[in-house]
C-alpha positions in Angstrom: 0.0 0.0 0.0 2.7 2.5 0.9 4.5 2.1 -2.4 1.1 2.8 -4.2 0.5 5.9 -2.1 4.0 7.2 -2.8 3.5 6.6 -6.5 0.2 8.5 -6.5 1.8 11.5 -4.8 4.9 11.4 -7.0 2.6 11.4 -10.1 0.7 14.4 -8.7 3.9 16.4 -7.9 5.4 15.6 -11.3 2.1 16.8 -12.9 2.3 20.0 -10.9 5.8 20.7 -12.2 4.7 20.0 -15.8 1.7 22.4 -15.4 -0.7 19.5 -16.0 -3.8 20.3 -14.0 -5.9 17.5 -15.5 -3.5 14.9 -14.3 -3.5 16.4 -10.8 -7.3 16.5 -10.6 -7.5 12.9 -11.8 -6.0 11.7 -8.5 -8.1 13.9 -6.2 -11.1 12.4 -4.4 -14.5 14.3 -4.6 -14.1 15.1 -0.9 -10.5 16.4 -1.3 -9.4 19.3 0.8 -6.3 21.4 0.3 -4.7 23.7 3.0 -2.0 25.9 1.5 0.9 27.0 3.6 -0.1 30.7 3.6 3.2 31.6 2.1 1.5 33.1 -1.0 -0.9 35.8 0.0 -3.4 35.4 -2.8 -4.7 32.1 -1.5 -7.5 31.1 0.9 -7.1 28.9 3.9 -8.9 25.8 2.5 -9.9 24.7 -1.0 -12.5 21.9 -1.3 -12.9 19.3 -4.0 -11.2 19.0 -7.4 -12.9 22.2 -8.5 -11.5 24.0 -5.5 -8.0 22.9 -6.3 -8.5 24.1 -9.9 -9.5 27.5 -8.5 -6.3 27.6 -6.4 -4.3 26.4 -9.4 -5.5 29.3 -11.6 -4.7 31.9 -9.0 -1.4 30.4 -8.0 -0.1 29.8 -11.6 -1.1 33.3 -12.7 1.6 34.6 -10.3 4.4 32.6 -12.0 6.1 32.5 -15.4 7.4 29.0 -14.5 7.5 26.8 -11.5 9.1 23.4 -10.6 9.2 21.2 -7.6 12.3 19.2 -6.7 11.6 16.2 -4.3 14.4 15.6 -1.9 12.7 13.1 0.4 9.4 11.2 0.3 8.2 8.7 2.8 5.1 6.8 3.8 3.7 7.8 7.2 0.6 5.6 7.9 -2.0 6.7 5.3 -0.1 9.9 4.5 2.9 10.7 2.3 5.4 13.2 3.6 7.3 15.0 0.9 10.2 17.4 1.5 11.6 19.4 -1.4 12.2 22.7 -2.9 10.0 25.1 -4.9 11.6 27.1 -7.7 10.0 29.7 -9.9 10.1 33.0 -11.7 7.5 35.6 -10.8 5.1 36.6 -13.5 5.9 40.1 -14.8 8.8 40.7 -12.3 10.9 37.7 -13.3 12.0 37.5 -9.7 13.6 34.1 -9.1 12.5 32.2 -6.0 14.0 29.0 -4.6 12.5 27.9 -1.3 12.2 25.0 1.0 8.7 23.4 0.8 6.9 20.4 2.1 3.7 18.6 1.6 1.6 16.1 3.6 -0.8 14.1 1.4 -3.4 11.8 2.8 -4.3 9.0 0.4 -7.4 6.8 0.8 -8.6 4.1 -1.7 -6.1 5.3 -4.3 -7.1 8.9 -4.3 -5.7 12.0 -2.5 -8.3 13.1 0.1 -6.2 15.8 1.8 -3.2 17.9 1.1 -1.5 20.4 3.4 1.5 22.4 2.2 4.2 23.8 4.5 6.7 26.6 4.2 9.4 24.6 5.9 10.5 21.0 6.3 10.4 21.4 10.1 6.7 22.3 10.1 5.9 19.3 7.9 8.0 16.9 10.0 6.2 18.0 13.2 2.8 17.7 11.5 3.7 14.2 10.4 4.9 13.3 13.9 8.5 13.0 12.8 11.5 14.6 14.5 13.5 17.1 12.3 16.6 14.9 12.6 14.7 11.8 11.4 
């Protein structure tokens, strides 16, 4: 099961970097909820359902000329997948280059992502997953 959950999450993150919203939404459950980190000010606290994620996506992608996610560590934690990585992008219009630590905690149920929470730091994500930062 854990290898399957990791593959589902990896597929979603790869699709995010490619800009492939359809592939992301294909792995989201109807009851999906997304809690952004709050790092980006033009986002709400929670987005619900695949349509909610699409709404987030449109607002988020509009702020960037390009974005990519690099995965540094991915592990199964019960029914969740903890991903630690880096976000890299260039701001739309400004061209400002950003590279930042980022992390995600996906909950997978019956082959679909039911919950996603993003974090601004690895430490926050590790704590939320019940892991110690040195783990």
